C-alpha positions in Angstrom: 0.0 0.0 0.0 1.3 3.4 -0.9 2.0 5.8 2.0 0.3 9.0 0.7 2.1 11.2 3.2 5.6 10.2 2.1 5.0 9.3 -1.6 5.8 12.8 -3.0 9.1 13.1 -1.1 9.9 9.5 -2.0 9.2 10.1 -5.7 11.2 13.3 -5.7 14.2 11.4 -4.2 13.8 8.6 -6.7 13.7 11.1 -9.6 16.7 13.1 -8.4 18.6 9.8 -7.8 17.9 8.5 -11.3 18.9 11.9 -12.8 22.2 12.1 -10.9 22.9 8.3 -11.3 22.5 8.6 -15.1 24.6 11.7 -15.1 27.3 9.9 -13.1 27.3 7.0 -15.6 28.2 9.7 -18.3 26.5 7.8 -21.2 27.4 9.8 -24.3 23.9 9.4 -25.9 22.3 11.0 -22.8 24.7 14.0 -22.5 22.3 16.5 -24.0 19.8 15.6 -21.2 22.2 16.4 -18.4 20.6 19.8 -18.0 18.3 21.8 -15.8 15.2 21.2 -18.0 15.6 17.5 -17.5 15.8 18.0 -13.8 12.6 20.1 -13.9 10.9 17.3 -15.9 11.8 14.7 -13.3 10.5 16.9 -10.5 7.2 17.5 -12.5 6.9 13.7 -13.1 7.2 13.1 -9.4 4.4 15.5 -8.7 2.3 13.8 -11.5 2.9 10.3 -10.2 2.2 11.3 -6.7 -1.1 12.9 -7.8 -2.3 9.7 -9.6 -0.9 7.1 -7.2 -2.0 8.8 -4.0 -5.2 10.1 -5.6 -4.2 13.6 -4.3 -5.1 15.8 -7.2 -3.8 18.9 -5.5 -0.3 18.3 -7.0 -1.6 17.6 -10.5 -1.5 21.2 -11.6 2.0 21.7 -10.3 3.2 18.5 -11.9 1.9 19.5 -15.3 3.4 23.0 -15.0 6.8 21.7 -14.1 6.9 18.8 -16.6 5.5 21.1 -19.3 8.0 23.9 -18.8 10.8 21.4 -18.6 9.7 19.7 -21.8 9.3 23.1 -23.5 12.8 24.3 -22.5 14.4 21.0 -23.5 12.5 20.8 -26.8 13.5 24.3 -27.8 17.1 23.1 -28.0 16.6 19.7 -29.5 13.4 19.6 -31.6 13.7 21.6 -34.8 10.0 22.3 -35.3 9.4 23.4 -31.7 8.2 27.0 -31.4 10.0 29.2 -28.9 7.1 31.6 -28.4 5.5 33.2 -25.3 2.2 31.6 -26.2 3.6 28.2 -25.4 3.6 29.2 -21.7 -0.1 29.9 -21.9 -0.7 26.6 -23.6 1.2 24.7 -20.8 -0.8 26.5 -18.1 -4.0 25.8 -20.1 -3.2 22.1 -20.3 -2.5 22.1 -16.6 -5.9 23.6 -15.9 -7.6 21.2 -18.3 -6.0 18.1 -16.7 -6.9 19.5 -13.3 -10.5 20.0 -14.5 -10.7 16.4 -15.6 -10.1 15.2 -12.0 -11.7 18.0 -9.9 -14.4 19.5 -12.3 -12.9 23.0 -11.4 -11.0 25.3 -13.8 -12.6 24.7 -17.2 -13.0 28.4 -18.1 -9.3 29.3 -17.3 -8.2 26.2 -19.2 -10.1 27.3 -22.3 -9.0 30.9 -22.0 -5.3 30.1 -21.6 -5.4 27.5 -24.4 -7.3 29.8 -26.7 -5.1 32.8 -26.2 -1.9 30.8 -26.3 -2.8 29.0 -29.5 -4.1 32.1 -31.1 -0.9 34.0 -30.2 1.3 31.2 -31.6 -0.5 30.6 -34.9 -2.2 33.9 -35.8 -0.6 35.3 -39.0 -0.4 38.8 -37.4 -0.6 39.8 -33.8 -3.3 42.4 -33.0 -2.1 45.6 -31.4 -3.7 44.7 -28.0 -1.4 41.6 -27.9 1.7 43.9 -27.5 1.1 44.3 -23.7 0.9 40.5 -23.2 4.2 40.1 -25.1 5.7 42.8 -22.9 4.6 41.0 -19.8 6.1 37.7 -21.0 9.4 39.5 -22.0 9.5 40.7 -18.4 8.8 37.2 -17.1 11.5 35.7 -19.3 14.0 38.3 -18.0 13.1 37.9 -14.3 11.9 34.2 -14.3 13.7 33.4 -11.1 11.4 35.9 -9.4 8.4 34.1 -11.0 9.7 30.8 -9.5 10.0 32.5 -6.1 6.4 33.9 -6.4 5.1 30.5 -7.5 6.8 28.9 -4.5 5.2 31.3 -2.1 1.8 30.6 -3.8 2.3 26.9 -3.2 3.2 27.5 0.4 0.0 29.5 1.0 -2.2 27.2 -1.1 -4.4 25.0 1.1 
């Protein structure tokens, strides 16, 4: 039987251990994956596994955000057709809300808004003038993303 209380910590240690063990083995084919995005993916996967195994859906949103951002930052460097666009951040948040909605039945409207705006921003032939302020906000976030991580951490601490 899975201990719900310790499963997240256990999964985080397993993920970090696998990451650093593979890094220690220094397998040449895995060298591109010895990076911080891969570490963020492992942490996100630990949150996702905890959410499903412990049936504690409070960590589902966090897991999708971390795994999604990790995948995005890794894919930008290694997948030629991957779009490095600020709209991708909105799509990732929209997917997180959508998966959270599937389990809790809360958050459908934000999911659709984030997905819609993100996909429109990425695939619209021309950006409307009112999109300039959103692009400016995301340029600020890209510049000061460590502060965004700190704010998100405080949010998680305050969240019930």
